[in-house]
C-alpha positions in Angstrom: 0.0 0.0 0.0 1.3 3.5 -0.9 2.5 5.8 1.8 0.0 8.3 3.1 0.4 11.6 1.1 0.1 13.8 4.2 3.1 12.1 5.8 5.4 12.6 2.8 7.6 15.7 2.1 7.1 16.1 -1.7 10.1 18.3 -2.1 12.3 15.8 -0.4 11.0 13.0 -2.6 11.9 15.0 -5.7 15.4 15.9 -4.4 16.0 12.3 -3.3 14.9 11.0 -6.7 17.4 13.4 -8.5 20.2 12.4 -6.1 19.5 8.7 -6.6 19.4 9.0 -10.4 22.8 10.6 -10.4 24.3 8.0 -8.2 22.9 5.3 -10.5 24.8 6.8 -13.4 22.4 9.3 -15.0 24.0 12.4 -16.5 20.9 14.6 -15.9 17.7 14.1 -13.9 14.5 15.9 -13.6 11.9 15.0 -10.9 8.5 16.3 -10.4 6.0 15.5 -7.6 2.4 16.4 -8.2 -0.6 16.3 -5.8 -4.2 17.2 -6.7 -7.6 17.2 -5.0 -10.7 17.5 -7.1 -14.4 17.5 -6.4 -17.2 17.2 -9.0 -20.9 17.4 -8.3 -23.8 17.1 -10.6 -27.6 17.5 -10.1 -30.4 16.6 -12.5 -34.1 16.3 -12.0 -34.0 17.7 -8.5 -31.5 15.1 -7.1 -27.8 14.7 -6.7 -26.8 12.5 -9.7 -23.0 12.4 -9.1 -20.6 13.2 -6.3 -17.0 12.5 -7.0 -13.9 13.3 -5.0 -10.5 12.3 -6.2 -6.9 12.7 -4.9 -3.9 12.0 -7.0 -0.3 12.0 -5.8 2.7 10.9 -7.9 6.3 11.2 -9.0 7.5 11.8 -12.6 11.2 11.5 -13.6 13.1 12.2 -16.8 16.5 10.7 -17.2 19.4 11.4 -19.6 21.8 8.5 -19.6 24.8 8.4 -22.0 22.9 10.7 -24.4 19.7 8.7 -24.2 16.4 10.0 -22.8 13.4 8.4 -21.1 10.5 9.4 -18.8 8.9 7.4 -16.0 6.2 7.8 -13.4 4.7 6.2 -10.4 2.0 6.8 -7.8 3.8 4.4 -5.3 5.7 6.8 -3.1 7.4 4.3 -0.8 11.1 4.8 -0.8 11.8 1.2 -1.9 9.3 1.6 -4.8 11.0 4.8 -5.9 14.4 3.2 -5.7 13.2 0.3 -7.9 11.7 2.8 -10.4 14.9 4.7 -10.7 17.0 1.6 -11.0 14.8 0.2 -13.8 14.6 3.6 -15.4 18.4 4.1 -15.6 19.0 0.6 -16.8 16.3 0.6 -19.5 17.4 4.1 -20.7 20.8 2.7 -21.7 19.0 0.4 -24.2 17.5 3.3 -26.2 18.8 5.2 -29.2 20.8 8.3 -28.5 19.0 11.7 -28.8 21.6 14.5 -29.0 19.0 17.2 -28.6 17.8 16.1 -25.2 19.3 18.0 -22.3 18.2 20.2 -19.4 17.8 23.9 -20.1 20.6 26.4 -19.7 20.5 27.3 -16.0 20.7 31.0 -16.8 17.3 30.8 -18.6 15.5 29.2 -15.8 13.5 30.9 -13.1 10.1 31.3 -11.5 7.7 34.2 -10.8 6.7 35.1 -7.3 3.8 32.9 -6.3 2.3 35.5 -4.1 2.2 38.1 -6.9 0.4 35.6 -9.2 -2.1 34.8 -6.4 -3.1 31.5 -7.9 -3.8 29.6 -4.6 -7.1 30.7 -2.9 -7.1 29.8 0.9 -10.9 29.3 0.5 -10.2 25.9 -1.1 -9.0 24.5 2.2 -12.0 25.9 4.1 -14.8 24.7 1.8 -17.5 22.7 3.5 -19.0 19.8 1.4 -22.5 20.7 2.6 -22.0 24.2 1.4 -21.0 23.0 -2.1 -24.2 20.9 -2.3 -26.3 23.8 -1.1 -24.8 26.0 -3.8 -25.4 23.4 -6.5 -29.0 22.8 -5.4 -29.7 26.6 -5.4 -28.2 26.9 -8.9 -30.4 24.0 -10.3 -33.5 25.6 -8.7 -32.6 28.9 -10.2 -32.2 27.4 -13.6 -35.5 25.6 -13.5 -37.4 28.7 -12.2 -36.0 30.9 -15.0 -36.4 28.3 -17.7 -39.0 28.7 -20.5 -42.1 26.6 -20.6 -40.8 24.1 -23.2 -37.9 23.0 -20.9 -37.3 19.3 -20.9 -34.4 19.0 -18.5 -31.6 20.9 -16.7 -28.3 19.7 -15.3 -26.3 21.7 -12.9 -22.6 21.2 -12.3 -20.1 22.3 -9.7 -16.4 21.5 -9.7 -13.5 22.6 -7.5 -9.8 21.6 -7.2 -6.4 22.4 -5.8 -3.1 21.2 -7.2 0.5 21.5 -6.1 3.7 20.6 -7.8 7.4 20.4 -6.8 10.1 20.3 -9.5 13.8 19.5 -8.9 16.5 19.3 -11.6 20.1 18.1 -11.3 21.4 21.5 -12.5 20.3 22.9 -9.2 17.0 24.5 -10.2 13.9 24.0 -8.0 10.4 25.3 -8.2 7.1 24.9 -6.3 3.6 26.0 -7.3 0.0 25.7 -6.2 -3.3 26.7 -7.8 -7.0 26.4 -7.2 -10.0 26.3 -9.5 -13.7 27.0 -8.7 -16.3 26.4 -11.4 -20.0 25.8 -12.0 -22.4 25.7 -14.8 -25.8 24.7 -16.2 -27.0 23.0 -19.3 -30.6 22.8 -20.5 -32.6 21.0 -23.2 -35.9 22.4 -24.7 -38.4 20.9 -27.1 -39.8 23.1 -29.8 -43.5 22.3 -30.3 -43.7 23.4 -33.9 -40.6 21.5 -35.1 -40.0 18.8 -32.6 -36.4 19.8 -32.4 -34.5 19.7 -29.1 -32.4 22.9 -28.7 -29.7 22.7 -26.2 -27.7 25.4 -24.4 -25.2 25.7 -21.7 -23.3 28.2 -19.5 -20.1 27.3 -17.7 -17.8 29.6 -15.8 -14.7 29.2 -13.6 -12.1 31.2 -11.7 -8.9 30.8 -9.7 -10.5 32.4 -6.6 -13.9 31.6 -5.3 -14.7 35.3 -4.9 -14.1 35.8 -8.7 -16.4 33.0 -9.8 -19.1 34.5 -11.9 -22.5 34.8 -10.1 -25.6 32.7 -10.7 -27.2 35.8 -12.3 -24.4 35.9 -14.8 -24.8 32.2 -15.6 -28.5 32.5 -16.1 -28.1 35.4 -18.5 -25.5 33.4 -20.4 -27.7 30.3 -20.5 -30.7 32.4 -21.6 -28.8 33.7 -24.6 -27.3 30.3 -25.4 -30.8 28.8 -25.5 -32.2 31.6 -27.6 -29.5 31.1 -30.2 -30.5 27.5 -30.8 -34.2 28.1 -31.4 -35.7 28.0 -35.0 -32.3 27.8 -36.7 -31.8 27.5 -40.4 -29.1 28.3 -43.0 -28.9 31.6 -44.9 -27.6 32.2 -48.4 -24.1 31.2 -49.2 -21.6 34.0 -49.8 -18.9 36.2 -48.3 -19.8 38.0 -45.2 -18.1 40.1 -42.5 -17.8 37.6 -39.6 -18.2 38.5 -36.0 -16.4 35.8 -34.0 -17.9 35.7 -30.6 -15.6 36.1 -27.6 -16.7 32.8 -26.1 -15.5 30.8 -29.1 -12.6 32.9 -30.4 -10.2 30.4 -29.0 -11.0 28.0 -31.8 -9.6 30.2 -34.5 -6.8 31.5 -32.4 -5.8 27.9 -31.9 -5.6 27.5 -35.6 -2.6 29.9 -35.4 -0.9 28.2 -32.5 -0.5 24.7 -34.1 1.7 26.0 -36.9 3.7 28.0 -34.4 4.8 25.0 -32.5 8.3 23.7 -32.5 7.1 20.2 -33.6 5.3 21.6 -36.7 8.2 23.8 -37.6 10.8 21.0 -37.3 8.7 18.6 -39.3 8.1 21.3 -41.9 4.3 21.0 -41.6 3.7 24.7 -40.7 2.2 27.4 -42.8 4.5 29.8 -40.9 7.7 28.0 -42.1 10.2 30.7 -43.1 7.9 33.5 -42.1 9.4 34.6 -38.7 9.6 38.4 -38.8 7.3 38.7 -41.7 3.8 40.0 -42.1 1.3 37.1 -41.6 -1.8 39.0 -40.5 -3.4 42.5 -40.8 -1.4 45.2 -39.1 -4.5 45.7 -36.9 -4.0 42.2 -35.3 -1.8 41.4 -32.3 -1.7 38.3 -30.2 0.2 38.0 -26.9 1.0 35.1 -24.5 1.0 36.4 -20.9 1.7 34.0 -18.0 2.1 36.9 -15.5 -1.6 37.9 -15.1 -2.6 37.8 -11.4 -5.3 35.2 -10.9 -5.2 34.3 -14.6 -6.6 30.9 -15.5 -3.5 30.2 -17.6 -1.0 32.0 -15.4 2.0 30.1 -14.1 5.2 30.7 -12.1 7.4 28.6 -14.4 6.8 26.8 -17.7 7.0 23.1 -18.3 10.8 23.2 -18.9 11.5 25.4 -15.9 12.0 28.5 -18.1 11.2 31.9 -16.6 7.7 32.9 -17.8 7.5 36.3 -19.6 4.9 38.1 -21.6 5.6 37.6 -25.3 4.2 39.0 -28.5 3.4 36.0 -30.7 2.1 38.3 -33.5 2.6 42.0 -33.2 0.8 44.3 -35.6 0.5 41.4 -38.0 4.2 40.4 -37.8 5.1 36.9 -36.6 7.4 37.5 -33.7 7.6 34.4 -31.5 7.3 30.7 -32.3 6.4 28.3 -29.5 9.7 26.5 -28.9 10.3 24.3 -25.9 14.0 23.5 -25.1 14.0 20.2 -27.1 12.7 21.7 -30.4 14.7 24.9 -29.9 17.8 22.8 -30.0 16.6 20.8 -33.0 16.0 24.1 -34.9 19.1 25.9 -33.6 17.0 28.6 -32.1 16.5 30.1 -28.6 13.8 28.5 -26.6 10.7 30.5 -25.8 8.0 28.3 -24.3 6.4 25.0 -25.4 2.9 26.0 -24.6 0.7 29.0 -24.2 -0.7 30.4 -20.9 -3.1 33.3 -21.2 -3.8 34.3 -24.8 -4.4 38.1 -25.0 -5.8 40.1 -27.9 -5.9 43.8 -27.3 -9.4 45.1 -26.7 -11.1 47.4 -29.1 -13.0 50.6 -28.3 -16.6 49.7 -29.5 -19.0 46.9 -29.4 -19.5 44.4 -32.2 -23.0 45.8 -32.6 -21.7 49.3 -33.2 -19.0 47.9 -35.5 -21.7 46.2 -37.7 -24.4 48.8 -37.4 -23.7 50.3 -40.8 -23.5 46.9 -42.6 -26.5 45.6 -44.5 -25.5 42.0 -43.5 -22.9 40.2 -41.4 -22.8 36.9 -39.6 -22.0 36.4 -35.9 -20.5 33.0 -35.2 -21.4 31.8 -31.7 -20.4 28.1 -31.7 -18.5 25.6 -33.8 -19.8 22.2 -34.8 -16.7 20.2 -35.7 -14.1 21.0 -38.3 -10.4 21.0 -38.8 -7.3 23.0 -39.8 -4.4 21.8 -41.9 -1.3 23.3 -40.1 0.9 22.9 -43.2 -1.3 24.7 -45.7 -3.4 26.8 -43.3 -6.7 25.6 -44.9 -9.6 25.2 -42.6 -13.2 24.2 -42.6 -15.6 24.5 -39.6 -19.3 23.9 -39.1 -20.9 26.8 -37.3 -24.0 28.2 -35.5 -24.7 31.8 -35.2 -26.8 34.8 -36.2 -27.5 36.7 -39.4 -27.1 40.4 -38.6 -28.6 43.3 -40.4 -27.3 46.7 -39.4 -26.0 45.1 -36.2 -29.3 43.4 -35.2 -30.0 39.7 -35.2 -32.7 38.7 -37.7 -32.1 34.9 -38.0 -30.6 32.1 -36.0 -28.2 30.1 -38.1 -27.1 26.4 -38.3 -26.1 23.9 -40.9 -23.5 26.2 -42.3 -19.8 26.1 -42.8 -16.9 28.5 -43.0 -13.9 27.6 -45.2 -10.7 29.4 -46.1 -7.1 29.8 -45.2 -5.9 31.2 -41.9 -3.4 33.5 -43.6 -6.2 35.0 -45.7 -8.5 35.1 -42.7 -6.1 37.1 -40.5 -5.0 39.3 -43.4 -8.7 40.4 -43.5 -8.9 41.1 -39.7 -10.9 44.3 -39.3 -11.0 45.0 -35.5 -11.5 43.7 -32.0 -14.6 44.6 -30.1 -14.8 45.6 -26.4 -16.3 42.5 -24.8 -13.2 40.7 -23.5 -13.9 37.7 -21.2 -11.6 37.8 -18.1 -12.7 34.4 -16.7 -10.9 32.6 -19.4 -7.3 31.8 -20.4 -8.3 33.2 -23.8 -8.6 36.9 -23.0 -9.9 38.1 -26.3 -12.9 40.1 -27.2 -15.1 39.3 -30.2 -13.1 39.6 -33.4 -14.3 40.9 -36.8 -13.0 39.5 -40.1 -14.1 40.7 -43.6 -14.8 38.5 -46.6 -15.2 35.2 -44.9 -16.7 32.4 -47.1 -19.9 30.9 -45.7 -21.8 28.0 -47.3 -25.4 27.3 -46.4 -28.6 27.4 -48.3 
């Protein structure tokens, strides 16, 4: 049986694993210990349908032995079990093919931000009462049912909370420790349209790092009401090229289409539309995109990145110019470039100075995209195709709910035709972007 987590010093476990790996003959060792507590509750039909509480606790180690690399993990934290893991790990790593680009980062590049300034660990997480959680969820479900339209079939209310901690120790002397909390809740509802027999669905989910920042039940109900209204009496409009308003709640889908080709793996394997374009114009001069891990209480903020590099705010695209690829230490070495970071934290698009309604008020027609229904992007060519739902706008006002439509094109063309950002940025998201407006987007429908 594994040792009791509360009796274990996680930092000592990580340090001891590094020391043992070096004694066994490893050239470099990285050890990480992670601990997480999660609670998930769900109510449907006036009763508690699911109550789940989970605790995870484990060790992960990466070994470099004679130029060969491997990773290993275990949830058995007994000293003898860790010793056996390290012995097998070092021995088996010697059997692998050499990988000359595997090595720990330059110590001078490593560092961590002040945990207190990031404020990612809410003390409320350790003071929460299970009964209080259930009361909040019951009240949320009752609120959703009371506010629901007459054609409601069912509602489901969710509440989830968690706290995680991690300890990292590297054989080059670097150490880091971090902790973060999450508090979220949401509602989903299904209706039945009498005239069509269709079953429109809508949902609203919100979360925050601190309990006091979690959006209110009022905010959830307003979001759910809009989501349900968007799924009623939907149809396709005429195919053509329209100005597209990409709603702030779904903007991450098309920002993500930019991130894949920026990754070190895509660049190294030459399957990136951005190959050879660093420092060149790849989007409208009106468009900028930043990665900012330093935002206090940010859902994507972090004190150190996955390699142990010091997190900094970076311009990925600045006034349309590709500035920073996403390079972890491994792919940076393969490409002969300086590492940046292997993954994004908080994506930030600068906010505009007017609403999307004001921006479209003078247009005879535009389409607002409020959700995606499948689709894909080719990172090598930049070509994309997505199913969408949304609204047909005339002079900034919705006149038709849309479904069974697709958008197609190329991400370079799409972002070259970026018009402006609206003023409705969502702060309870790791994608801190307002709604975005793009001209000349190809929609296929009726």
